[in-house]
N, C-alpha and C positions, 0 to 999 in steps of 0.2 A: 117355521118351515114345515110343510106337510108332506114333503117328498125328499127322499135321499137317493141319488142315483147309485149309491153303493149298497142299497138295501136288498136288491135282488140277489138270489143265492147262486151267483156265478161261481163263487169259490166255496160253496157249502162243503164243510168237512175237511177243507184243505189246511194243512199246517205248514205248507211250503213257504219259505221266506219271500219268494218272488211275489206271492199272492197277497202279501200284507197290505192292507189299505193305507193310503196316505192320510195324515190328519186333515180334517175337514177345513176347507177355506170358503168363507162366505164372501162372495163378490158383490153382494147387494142386489138391488132390483132396478137400478137406473135404466132409463131408455135412451140410448145415444141417438143423436140426430143423424139423418141419412147422408149428410154431406161427406162423411168419411168414405163413401163409396163412389162419389161422383165429382167432387170439387177439385179442380186442378191445384188450387192453393193448398188444400189439405194434402194432396198427393206430393207436392213439392216439399212441404214441411216434413212429411212422413219420410221422404227420401233422405233428407239431411239428418233427422233426429233418430230414425230407426235403422235404416239400411246402412248409412254411412258411419254409424257409431257402434254397431253390435256385430257379434259373430254371425256369419252366414254360411250355411251348409253348401259346399261347392261341388262335392262329388265323392265317389268311393276311392279308397286307397288303392284298389286294384288297378286303377288307371295310371298310377304313378309309383309303381313298385320299385323299378330299377333306375339307376342313374341315367339321366337323359330323357326318361319318360315324362311327358307333360300332358296336361289337359287344359282346355279353354273353358273358362266360366264367364258367361255373359249374364248380366242382370241390369235392368234399367238402361241407362246410357253408358254403363261401364262394361269393360271386358278385361279379363285377367288371364295370365298364364300361370298355372301352378305346375312346378317342375321339381323332380327329384334331382338334387345337386350331386356333384361328384363325391362329396363327403357323406352322402346318404340322408342329409337333411332335406326338408321340404322348403321351397322358396315360392313366393307368389309375387308377381309383378303386374303392374298395369300393362295391358297389351297395347303399348303405345311407344313408338320410337321417339326419343327426346329431340330429334332433329326437326321433323316437320309433322309429327303426330300420326304417321301411318301405323296401321295395325300390323304387327309382326307375324301373327299366325291367323289363319282363317278356318282351318280344320278343327274338329272337336278334340281329337287326341293325336299323339304322335310320339316319336322318340328321336332325339338328335343330340349332337355334341355341343351345339351352340345355336344362336338365333341370328337370322340375317334379315334386315329390313328390305322388303321388296321394292322400295322406292329408290334408295341410293346405296343399298348394300352395306350400311353400317353393321358391324358385327358385335354380338353380346354373348358373354359366357352364361352358363346356366344360373349362376348366382346373381345375374343382372348387371355385372360390371362390363363396361365397354372394352372390347379388345381390338377394335379397328374402326377408324373413321376414314372413309374414302377420301383421298386427296386431302389429307389432314393439313398439308403445307399451305393450302389455299384459305385456311381459316386463321384469323388473327388469334393468337394465344388467349387474349382477353375474352374472346367469344367462347372458346372451348371451356374456359374456366367456369362458365355458367353451369356446366355439368353434362356429361355424356353418358352416364349410367342410366339404366332403367329405374323407374320409381317403384319401390317395393312396398308391400303391405304385410301385415301380420298373417301368419299361417301356422296352423297346428293340426295335428291328427289325433283322433280319439275313437276307439271302438270300431276301427276300420273305415272311418269317415274323415274327410278333409274339410276344414273350415278356414275361411279367411275373414279378415276384418280390415276396413279402411281406417280404423281408429288405432293409432299407435299406442294409446293408453288403455285399450280395452282390457277388461279383467281376464285372468287366466281361463282358458276354455273349460277346464275341469270344474272350476267354480261356477261358470255360467250354466253348464249342463246339470250340475248338482246331482240329486239322487237318481236321475234317469241314466247317468253314465254307467254305473255297474250293471244296470238292467240290460242296456244295449250290449254290453260286453259279453253277456251270456250267449249271444247269437254268433259270435266270432265272424262278423261280417268281413273282416280283413282277409279271411280265408276263401271268401266267395268271389266269383267273377261276374261281370255284367253279361247277361245272355239276351237281354232285350233293352232297347233304349229308344224312347219315343218322345217327341216334342210337338206341341200343338198350341196354336194361338186361339184364344177364346175371347168373345166379345163381352167381357165382364171385368169388374174390378178384382184384383188378386185376393182381396179379403173375402169376396164372394166365393172364391174357390176354397179358401180356408173354411168358411162357414159350412159349405156343403160337405166337405170331407171330415169335419170334426164332429159329426153327429149321425146317429142311426135313426133318428126320428122320422126321416123322409122315406125310408126304404119301402114301406107299404104303398106309398103313393107314386113314387117315381120308378121304382124297380120291382114291379110285382113278381117278376120271375125269381126273385130271391126269397119270396115269402115263406117257402117251405123249408129253407135251410139256414137262413141267417136271422138270429133272434135280435129283436130290438130291446130286450131286457138285458142291458149291458152293465158293466161295472166301470165307473169313471173315477180317476184319481187326479188331483190337481197338485202341482208342485211350484216352488218358487221360480221366478224369472219367466213366467208364462208357459212353463212346460206342463205337459199333461200326458195321461195314459188312459187307454180305454180297452177293455176286453170285450170283443164282439163275439158271442158264442156262435159257432158253426154247428151244423147237424142238429139244429133245434128250430122248430117252427116259430115264425114271427108271432107276436101276441095277437095280431090282427088276422092270422091265418085261421080259416074255419075248422080245420081238422088238426087238433093238437096231439092226437094219439097215434095215428097210422104212419108207418114208414112210407113217405112219399118218394117219388122217383129221385128227387134231389138228394135226400138223405141216403137212399140206396147207392147213389153214385159216390158219396163221401165214404160210405162203408167199404165199397169196393176199392176206393183209393187207398184206404188204410190196410187193405189185404183181407178184408172179411167178405164172405159170400152173402150178399143180401138175400138170396133165395132161401138159404138155410138158417139165416139169423132170425130168431123169434122174438126179439125185444120190441119195445114200443119206441116211438119217436123220442120220448124224453129219456130213454135209456141209451140212445145211440151215441151221444156225446161221450159218456164214460166208456162205452165199448170201444170207440175209436181211439181214445187215449190209451187204453190198455193194449189194443192191437198194435198201435204204433210203438209203444214201449217194448212190447214183446219182439216186434220185428227189428227194432234197433239193437236189442240184445243179441239176436241171432246174427246180425250183420257186424257185430263188434263196434257199434256206434255208441258214443257217450250221450245218453239222454237223461242221465241221473240229475243233471243240473237244471232240467226243465220241470216245471210243474205240469200237472195234467192240462190245465187251461192253456198253457203255452203250446201243447201238442195239438190241441183241437181248435182253439179260437184264433181269430185275427187279433193279435196283441199290437195295439197301435200307439205310437208315441208322437205327440205334437212337439216339434222343435221350434221354439220362437226364433225369428218371427215368421218364417214362410216355408216350413218343411213339415212333412209327416212321413213316418216310417212304419210300415206294416210288417211285423216280424213273425216268422215261422221258423221252426228248426231247420227246415230244408231250404228255404228261400226267403228273401227279404224284398219288399216292395218300397222303393224310395220315391217320394213325391216332392216336387218343388213347385211353388206358386210364385212366379217371377213377375214383378210389376213392369208395365210398359214404360219406356223412357219418357213418353210425352202425353199419353192419353190414359186417364184413370179408368176409362171404360173398356180397357183391354188388359189382358195378361197372358203370359205364356205358362202353360201347364207342362211339366216335364216329369217323366217317370223312367226309372231304371229298375229292372228286375235282376237281383243278385242271386246266384246259385252256386253251391259247391258240388261239383260232380262226384258221385260215388258210383263206381262201375260195378254195381251188383243188381241182380234182378229184383224187381219190386220196389226199387227206391227211385224217387223223383220229386220234382217240385209239385206242390199242390195242384191237382187237376184243374181247379177253378181258375187258375192263373192263365189258362189258355195258351200255354207254350206248345205250339204245334210241332209236328215231325220235322219241319224245315228249320227249327231253331237248334243251333249248335249248343248243347248243354255241357260240353266238355271244358269250356273255358279256353280252348286253344285259339279261337279267333274272337276278336273284339267286335261285336255287332256294330254296323253303321247306325247312325242316328236317323230315324225316320221322322221327318218334319212335315206336318200338315198345316197349311196356312189358314187364316181366318175364314170361317164359314164352311170349312170342309170337315166332315166327321173325322175324328182323330183315328178311327180304326183300332182302338185299344180294347175292343170288346163291347158287348151290348150295354153293359152297365155304365161304363165310362162315356160311351157315346150318348147315352141318355142324359148324363150330367151335362155334357157339352151342349146339348140341345136346350136344356132348361135354364142354365145360368144366364144366357143373354136375355131371356124373358124376365128373370129376376132383376137383372141390371136395368132394364127399361123401366120396371116398376119402381126401382129405387130413385129414379129421376123424376117421378111424379110428385106433384104437390100434395097428392092424397096420401103419400107414404110419409109418416112422421118418425120413422126409425124402427129398428127391430124390437120385438117383444119375445124374450127368450124364456123357455121353460127349463126345468132342471135336467131334462134329457139333453139340453143344449148347454150344459154347464161348461164344457170346454170352450165354447164360443165366447161366453161371457168372460171367462178367465183370460182368454187371449186378448180380447178387446180392452179389458181392464188393464192388463200389462202394457198394451200399446199406448193407452192414454197416460198411464203412469210415467212411462219413459219419455213420452213427448213433453209432458209437463215438467219433468225433471231436467230436460235439456234446455228449457227456457232460461 
């Protein structure tokens, strides 16, 4: 190997435990065939062997904090109700009435004491047990003995996140998440609230979405506006079960950016976001990242915030975690960006991209979510109101900001190319190590399920 994605000095001089690199994992050099992106048979096998057998990230704990709070989680052909029961535990049920199959809920979130089927008003407790069958006397007892309760699935919470699994024998969630669990816990996501929630349908395979978001190799070509402030010289760590981590340095010019020394307008914006005056700051572009970390640490101390648990890289960079099979979490001390790539129920050439921005409100001057997240003045950052989900259909720009809209434009182009006879499968460089790691785990689990 002539390249190691951990060799760049993202953590130069750091002794912080969070920054410790993971042991190297060599996933080889094989070139997978392109059918994984286009073939309905592959998608059907993937559904049964990956999505039906493993833990799936369903949403933030913030949506189900109190007894009666529930959220709906849709993926593929399935829909689930995740609810906080009266005893404080989390329950998850298929969003299906056992009588005739009607969906019980259609909203994204809610709070209530029980569930009622909209078709024939059968009633269900929060734990899924049936509490009323309309005109029960008209059913033969032998018919009702088939079962009138909701069908439940495994549900666990960790690091402020909720996971479900359709597999009753799935391994414990903590074992599945492995080393990344304590890393996620440092961000205290459970104390944050959703302040933006968007959902968008894209004309591409869900793994194409994973591929695009798991690397920074494409920034210079697709997102030229990021060139002055987001570095492609990142740090990548790979972990068991297809998990991964990547530090993407902010306030540093991309390696393809022509001016590596001058403080450009983008870096000036990030300096100001950290409380520094760009006009009076005399450092170079390569000194800005350290200055921003120091300024944020100083500001936190003045505000009485605990930033000692964070490394400098956590204060400046986008620290990104890949959660197998279909989630990515971008972490910052002030806010967290949740991404999910949800396969279409019937068409491997479509998926749903869903994002939630989590934020813990601190009512002090100078504190806020990172400015680049684009949370405008119309966004309620207090957490007092849960934002509605904004859903954009296929072919409509998602309106998630310039960068994400650019991704939504490009991925359908990539998907069309994946269907060509001229494309024989992806060729990944070491900057795309997270992609190869993900696909290797996907293939391993599919083979193990045979």
